[in-house]
Every structure is written in structure tokens, then in C-alpha cells.
C-alpha positions, 0 to 999 in steps of 0.5 A, a space after each residue: 800062089 807067090 813065087 820066089 826065085 831060089 839061087 844055089 852057087 855051087 862047085 860044078 862037080 857037085 852040079 848033078 847032086 844038087 838037081 837032085 837034091 832039089 828035085 827030091 825036095 819038090 823042084 822042078 826045071 832048073 836055069 844052069 848057068 856056069 862061072 868062075 868063082 872069085 873070092 878075096 883070097 889069092 888064088 892059087 898058081 901052077 907053073 904059070 897058071 892059075 887055078 879058078 873054082 869053076 861054080 854052076 849057078 842054078 836058078 829054081 822058081 819056085 812057090 814061096 813054102 816049097 823054096 824054103 824046103 829046097 834051100 833047107 836040104 841044099 844047106 844040109 847036102 853041101 854043108 853051106 853054114 860051116 866055114 869051109 863050105 863048098 857053095 851058097 843059096 839065097 832066095 829073092 821074093 818075084 812080084 810077076 812071073 810069066 811063062 811057067 809050065 802049067 805041068 810044073 804049077 800042077 806039081 806044085 800045088 800037089 807038093 803043097 797040098 803034100 806039105 800042109 
């Protein structure tokens, strides 16, 4: 089975909703990293405080076929293809993976069988 790392960067406020969408599409576990988005435009300043956009980076390790389904659902739910999108997602092919939970591997196999 070939695996892919699916990375979704979304606003903090959408973190739980994004995880729910991904799980409904077949994703298992997720690693969450919190950060700040620094874009090209100047950040808003209010009384000397810079208002920064907090984001969550969601990292999923998924079978390649399943990663496209999860990514499609995230793109639709969070309107990632529009100009005023609220996030971004991309995949990275993985050549070697160690440490995946065997329960999760069986879940992936079951999901792939239902997709075929």
C-alpha cells in the first residue's frame, strides 16, 4: 500500500470541523500543529497590537487513494479554491512509513475496498 502525507492548513476556529470532515471521509489519526499565518499583506494593528491569524496544521498519513478523497472533502467544505479561501491543502508522497497503528491499517484497507 502506498502512502501520502496530507497537510491541511486551516484557521484555528475551523480545526474541529476539519477533523470531523476528514474522519467522515475515511481519515484516521491526525497530528495537529498550531502556528501563525504570515502573509504578504500588512497585518492589522489595533491599539499597538498586531492582529495575527492563528492557524492549525493538520497532518494525516493516508493511503494514496484515500488522501485524494479526504482532500476533496476538505477543499469543498472550506472553499479552498476561492480567492478569499480559508485554508490550503497539499499532499506529499511517502516512500517509507513506520509506526502506523495496525488498527488504522485495517481501517484503511476496509475503506479502500468500499471505494473499489
